[in-house]
C-alpha positions as YAML, in Angstrom:
chain: A
units: angstrom
residues:
- id: 1
  name: MET
  ca: [-45.23, -59.50, -8.50]
- id: 2
  name: TYR
  ca: [-41.53, -59.90, -8.54]
- id: 3
  name: ALA
  ca: [-38.35, -58.46, -10.45]
- id: 4
  name: LEU
  ca: [-35.08, -59.90, -11.39]
- id: 5
  name: VAL
  ca: [-32.35, -57.44, -10.49]
- id: 6
  name: GLU
  ca: [-28.58, -57.30, -11.05]
- id: 7
  name: LEU
  ca: [-26.43, -56.33, -8.08]
- id: 8
  name: LYS
  ca: [-22.57, -56.38, -8.05]
- id: 9
  name: GLY
  ca: [-22.52, -58.70, -11.02]
- id: 10
  name: LYS
  ca: [-24.99, -61.32, -9.64]
- id: 11
  name: GLN
  ca: [-28.77, -61.61, -10.16]
- id: 12
  name: TYR
  ca: [-31.45, -61.80, -7.50]
- id: 13
  name: LYS
  ca: [-35.21, -62.54, -7.52]
- id: 14
  name: ALA
  ca: [-36.73, -59.57, -5.55]
- id: 15
  name: GLU
  ca: [-40.32, -59.95, -4.23]
- id: 16
  name: LYS
  ca: [-42.00, -57.35, -2.03]
- id: 17
  name: GLY
  ca: [-41.01, -57.90, 1.70]
- id: 18
  name: ALA
  ca: [-38.38, -60.56, 0.81]
- id: 19
  name: LEU
  ca: [-34.98, -60.63, 2.72]
- id: 20
  name: LEU
  ca: [-31.98, -61.02, 0.37]
- id: 21
  name: LYS
  ca: [-28.48, -62.08, 1.08]
- id: 22
  name: VAL
  ca: [-26.12, -60.14, -1.17]
- id: 23
  name: ASP
  ca: [-22.46, -59.44, -1.31]
- id: 24
  name: SER
  ca: [-21.19, -56.79, 1.03]
- id: 25
  name: LEU
  ca: [-22.46, -53.30, 0.26]
- id: 26
  name: ASN
  ca: [-20.86, -50.05, 1.38]
- id: 27
  name: ALA
  ca: [-24.02, -48.59, 2.97]
- id: 28
  name: GLU
  ca: [-25.15, -47.75, 6.49]
- id: 29
  name: ILE
  ca: [-27.76, -49.92, 8.28]
- id: 30
  name: GLY
  ca: [-31.24, -48.50, 7.85]
- id: 31
  name: SER
  ca: [-30.31, -46.75, 4.63]
- id: 32
  name: THR
  ca: [-32.40, -47.16, 1.48]
- id: 33
  name: LEU
  ca: [-31.11, -48.30, -1.90]
- id: 34
  name: ASP
  ca: [-32.62, -47.71, -5.26]
- id: 35
  name: ILE
  ca: [-31.62, -50.58, -7.69]
- id: 36
  name: GLU
  ca: [-32.13, -49.51, -11.31]
- id: 37
  name: THR
  ca: [-30.47, -52.47, -12.88]
- id: 38
  name: VAL
  ca: [-33.79, -54.27, -13.33]
- id: 39
  name: LEU
  ca: [-33.61, -57.22, -15.79]
- id: 40
  name: MET
  ca: [-37.23, -58.41, -15.70]
- id: 41
  name: ILE
  ca: [-40.54, -57.50, -14.00]
- id: 42
  name: CYS
  ca: [-43.18, -60.08, -13.85]
- id: 43
  name: GLY
  ca: [-46.73, -59.10, -12.66]
- id: 44
  name: GLU
  ca: [-49.85, -59.09, -14.78]
- id: 45
  name: THR
  ca: [-47.58, -58.70, -17.79]
- id: 46
  name: VAL
  ca: [-43.97, -59.52, -18.19]
- id: 47
  name: SER
  ca: [-41.53, -56.80, -19.14]
- id: 48
  name: LEU
  ca: [-38.02, -57.80, -20.40]
- id: 49
  name: GLY
  ca: [-35.18, -55.43, -20.76]
- id: 50
  name: SER
  ca: [-32.45, -55.35, -23.19]
- id: 51
  name: PRO
  ca: [-30.37, -55.50, -20.96]
- id: 52
  name: TYR
  ca: [-32.49, -53.46, -18.38]
- id: 53
  name: VAL
  ca: [-36.06, -52.38, -18.23]
- id: 54
  name: ALA
  ca: [-36.23, -48.68, -18.86]
- id: 55
  name: GLY
  ca: [-37.70, -46.70, -15.91]
- id: 56
  name: ALA
  ca: [-37.99, -49.66, -13.54]
- id: 57
  name: LYS
  ca: [-36.64, -49.36, -9.98]
- id: 58
  name: VAL
  ca: [-36.50, -51.59, -6.91]
- id: 59
  name: SER
  ca: [-36.16, -49.88, -3.53]
- id: 60
  name: ALA
  ca: [-34.59, -51.73, -0.63]
- id: 61
  name: THR
  ca: [-33.53, -51.18, 2.87]
- id: 62
  name: VAL
  ca: [-30.28, -52.50, 4.38]
- id: 63
  name: GLU
  ca: [-30.89, -54.53, 7.54]
- id: 64
  name: SER
  ca: [-27.54, -55.85, 8.67]
- id: 65
  name: HIS
  ca: [-24.03, -56.67, 7.69]
- id: 66
  name: LYS
  ca: [-22.52, -60.14, 8.53]
- id: 67
  name: LYS
  ca: [-19.78, -62.56, 7.79]
- id: 68
  name: ASP
  ca: [-20.19, -66.08, 6.57]
- id: 69
  name: LYS
  ca: [-18.41, -69.04, 8.26]
- id: 70
  name: LYS
  ca: [-14.71, -69.38, 7.94]
- id: 71
  name: ILE
  ca: [-13.31, -71.48, 5.08]
- id: 72
  name: ILE
  ca: [-9.67, -72.83, 5.12]
- id: 73
  name: VAL
  ca: [-7.58, -72.55, 2.00]
- id: 74
  name: PHE
  ca: [-4.66, -75.00, 2.30]
- id: 75
  name: LYS
  ca: [-2.13, -75.36, -0.34]
- id: 76
  name: TYR
  ca: [0.81, -77.89, -0.48]
- id: 77
  name: LYS
  ca: [3.19, -79.56, -2.87]
- id: 78
  name: PRO
  ca: [4.17, -83.18, -1.94]
- id: 79
  name: LYS
  ca: [8.03, -83.70, -1.24]
- id: 80
  name: LYS
  ca: [8.82, -79.99, -1.62]
- id: 81
  name: ASP
  ca: [8.24, -78.62, 1.86]
- id: 82
  name: TYR
  ca: [5.60, -76.15, 0.61]
- id: 83
  name: ARG
  ca: [2.61, -75.64, 2.72]
- id: 84
  name: ARG
  ca: [0.36, -72.45, 2.98]
- id: 85
  name: LYS
  ca: [-2.78, -72.19, 5.24]
- id: 86
  name: GLN
  ca: [-5.10, -69.30, 4.85]
- id: 87
  name: GLY
  ca: [-8.59, -68.57, 6.16]
- id: 88
  name: HIS
  ca: [-11.35, -66.48, 4.57]
- id: 89
  name: ARG
  ca: [-14.59, -64.98, 5.82]
- id: 90
  name: GLN
  ca: [-16.93, -63.70, 3.13]
- id: 91
  name: GLY
  ca: [-18.83, -60.53, 4.01]
- id: 92
  name: TYR
  ca: [-22.59, -60.29, 3.20]
- id: 93
  name: SER
  ca: [-25.36, -57.60, 3.49]
- id: 94
  name: TYR
  ca: [-28.99, -58.45, 4.25]
- id: 95
  name: ILE
  ca: [-31.43, -56.13, 2.38]
- id: 96
  name: ARG
  ca: [-35.17, -56.02, 2.57]
- id: 97
  name: ILE
  ca: [-37.11, -55.42, -0.58]
- id: 98
  name: GLY
  ca: [-39.61, -52.58, -0.31]
- id: 99
  name: ASP
  ca: [-41.25, -51.33, -3.53]
- id: 100
  name: ILE
  ca: [-41.05, -52.42, -7.11]
- id: 101
  name: ALA
  ca: [-41.82, -49.79, -9.56]
- id: 102
  name: GLY
  ca: [-42.30, -50.85, -13.07]
- id: 103
  name: ALA
  ca: [-42.33, -48.99, -16.36]
...
């Protein structure tokens, strides 16, 4: 059984016990989340939402917060003495899917 959920504008496939790498969440490590934006539940039968499945919920636990490797953003214009160098590290949260409650 799995569910497709929407979290912070992105869609993820959530299976029981799976570890998902999602965009950074403002939640403490060890806290539980209830994701109610479930797009589809697939088990013995398939439930599709329009846009969300009514009454469906996926519970998850926040395991850690980390940053991705640094990327360099370098801009320049030839012959104009214009150069800008900037680094960026994207923050991520790892969540463990617990229970999938369907309608």
